[in-house]
C-alpha positions as CSV (number, residue, x, y, z in Angstrom):
1,M,63.7,59.8,108.2
2,K,64.4,61.1,104.7
3,K,63.1,64.6,105.7
4,N,65.5,64.6,108.7
5,M,68.4,63.7,106.5
6,I,67.7,66.5,104.1
7,I,67.4,69.0,107.0
8,F,70.7,67.6,108.4
9,F,72.4,68.0,105.0
10,L,71.2,71.5,104.5
11,L,72.2,72.5,108.0
12,T,75.7,71.0,107.4
13,V,76.1,72.9,104.1
14,F,74.9,76.2,105.8
15,I,77.4,75.8,108.7
16,A,80.3,74.9,106.4
17,T,79.5,77.7,104.0
18,F,78.6,80.6,106.3
19,L,79.7,80.0,109.8
20,L,83.0,78.0,109.8
21,P,84.9,80.4,107.5
22,G,84.3,83.3,109.9
23,C,85.6,81.2,112.8
24,F,89.0,80.9,111.2
25,E,89.2,84.4,109.7
26,K,90.6,86.0,112.8
27,N,93.6,83.7,112.9
28,H,94.2,83.6,109.2
29,Q,96.8,86.0,107.7
30,K,96.0,87.1,104.1
31,N,98.4,88.4,101.5
32,I,101.5,88.6,103.7
33,T,104.3,90.0,101.5
34,N,108.0,89.7,101.9
35,M,110.3,92.2,103.6
36,T,114.1,92.2,103.6
37,I,116.3,92.2,106.7
38,T,120.1,92.4,106.4
39,S,123.1,93.1,108.5
40,S,126.5,94.6,107.6
41,A,128.0,92.3,110.2
42,F,127.1,89.0,108.6
43,E,125.3,87.6,105.5
44,N,122.2,85.5,105.5
45,N,123.3,82.0,106.8
46,G,126.7,83.5,107.6
47,I,128.6,83.3,110.8
48,I,127.7,85.8,113.5
49,P,130.9,87.6,114.7
50,D,131.9,87.0,118.4
51,K,131.3,90.7,119.1
52,Y,127.5,90.1,119.0
53,T,127.6,87.0,121.3
54,C,128.3,86.1,125.0
55,R,131.9,85.5,124.0
56,G,132.3,89.1,123.0
57,E,130.6,92.4,123.8
58,D,127.1,90.9,123.5
59,A,126.1,94.0,121.5
60,S,123.1,93.8,119.2
61,P,124.2,93.6,115.5
62,P,123.5,96.3,113.0
63,L,120.2,95.5,111.2
64,N,118.5,97.1,108.1
65,F,114.9,96.7,107.0
66,S,113.6,97.3,103.5
67,D,110.5,96.6,101.4
68,I,108.3,97.8,104.3
69,P,104.7,98.1,103.0
70,E,103.4,101.7,102.6
71,N,100.4,100.9,104.8
72,A,102.4,99.5,107.7
73,K,102.0,101.3,111.0
74,S,104.7,99.5,113.1
75,L,107.4,96.9,113.0
76,V,108.1,94.0,115.4
77,L,111.6,92.3,115.7
78,I,112.0,88.8,117.2
79,M,115.3,86.9,117.5
80,Y,115.3,83.3,118.4
81,D,117.3,80.0,118.2
82,P,115.2,77.0,117.1
83,D,118.3,74.7,117.7
84,A,118.4,75.1,121.5
85,P,118.5,71.9,123.5
86,M,115.2,72.6,125.3
87,G,113.3,73.9,122.3
88,T,113.1,77.3,120.6
89,F,115.0,79.9,122.7
90,T,114.0,83.6,122.4
91,H,116.9,86.1,122.5
92,W,115.2,89.4,121.8
93,M,111.8,91.0,121.1
94,L,110.8,94.5,120.4
95,W,107.7,96.1,119.0
96,D,105.8,99.3,118.2
97,I,108.8,100.4,116.1
98,P,107.4,103.1,113.8
99,A,107.3,101.8,110.2
100,N,109.6,104.6,109.0
101,I,112.5,103.1,111.0
102,T,114.7,101.2,108.6
103,G,117.0,99.5,111.0
104,F,119.3,99.8,114.1
105,S,123.0,100.5,114.4
106,E,125.3,98.2,116.2
107,G,124.6,98.2,120.0
108,E,122.0,100.9,119.6
109,K,120.1,101.9,122.7
110,I,116.6,100.8,122.0
111,V,113.8,103.2,122.9
112,Y,110.9,100.9,121.9
113,P,109.2,98.4,124.2
114,Q,111.0,95.1,124.6
115,G,110.0,91.7,126.0
116,T,111.4,89.3,128.5
117,N,113.7,86.9,126.7
118,D,114.4,83.3,127.7
119,F,117.4,84.4,129.7
120,G,114.8,86.1,131.9
121,V,115.9,89.7,131.1
122,T,114.6,92.4,128.9
123,G,116.6,93.4,125.8
124,Y,119.1,91.8,123.6
125,R,121.2,88.8,124.6
126,G,123.3,87.3,121.9
127,P,124.1,83.8,120.9
128,C,125.6,81.6,123.7
129,P,125.0,78.0,122.6
130,P,126.2,75.3,125.1
131,S,127.5,73.2,122.2
132,G,127.0,72.6,118.5
133,T,126.1,74.9,115.7
134,H,122.9,77.0,116.1
135,H,120.9,79.1,113.7
136,Y,119.7,82.4,115.0
137,H,116.6,83.8,113.2
138,F,116.1,87.6,113.2
139,K,112.5,88.1,112.0
140,V,110.9,91.4,111.2
141,Y,107.2,91.9,110.8
142,A,105.3,94.9,109.4
143,L,101.9,95.4,111.2
144,D,98.8,97.4,110.3
145,T,98.6,98.7,113.9
146,F,100.6,99.6,117.0
147,L,100.3,96.9,119.7
148,N,100.6,99.1,122.8
149,L,101.7,96.2,125.0
150,K,103.5,96.6,128.3
151,P,107.3,96.1,128.3
152,G,108.5,92.8,129.7
153,I,105.8,90.5,128.2
154,H,106.7,87.0,126.9
155,R,106.9,85.9,123.3
156,E,103.6,84.1,123.3
157,Q,101.8,87.2,124.4
158,L,103.5,89.3,121.7
159,E,102.6,86.7,119.0
160,N,99.0,86.5,120.1
161,A,98.7,90.3,119.9
162,M,100.3,90.3,116.4
163,N,97.8,87.7,115.1
164,G,95.7,89.1,112.3
165,H,97.8,92.3,111.9
166,V,100.9,91.1,109.9
167,L,101.2,92.7,106.5
168,A,104.7,91.5,105.7
169,E,107.7,89.7,107.2
170,G,111.3,89.1,106.5
171,Q,114.0,86.9,108.0
172,L,117.8,86.9,108.4
173,I,119.6,83.8,109.8
174,G,123.0,83.9,111.4
175,V,125.0,80.9,112.5
176,Y,127.1,80.5,115.6
177,S,128.8,77.5,117.2
178,G,129.3,76.8,120.9
């Protein structure tokens, strides 16, 4: 009995020391640094002008990225509303943006792959809350690779592909009321 307990203990230590850490390594991001994302149209936690919403032109706002790591290969941009009544609502996703791109101008025609947002279309769709004040998160990620995903995918697929490749990230939050 004592011999079996010792074997069980040693086996448990071996699994915990050598096997389990490798199981979690794939999903664990290490040393993610901070990037900066800004807009000349609104400040962080500032009000998004109507021009960039369903009440206006529904044009994408101007965005600028900085503090991009030197070893980054590509960028990803995701815009979402965590305050939506049915849960987080994705407004915009684009990826495989070369890491030397430092932003987009207002309403710029995007030439990089884009995903299907929660409106069911590809491309930018601005704030359009049914009621209340919502916070719109613009998140930029620097990756160590290009994702080479087909346009039109959904957010979960994009985030799964990004897993393990994020070097840095930054966030800009805009506020809009319905």
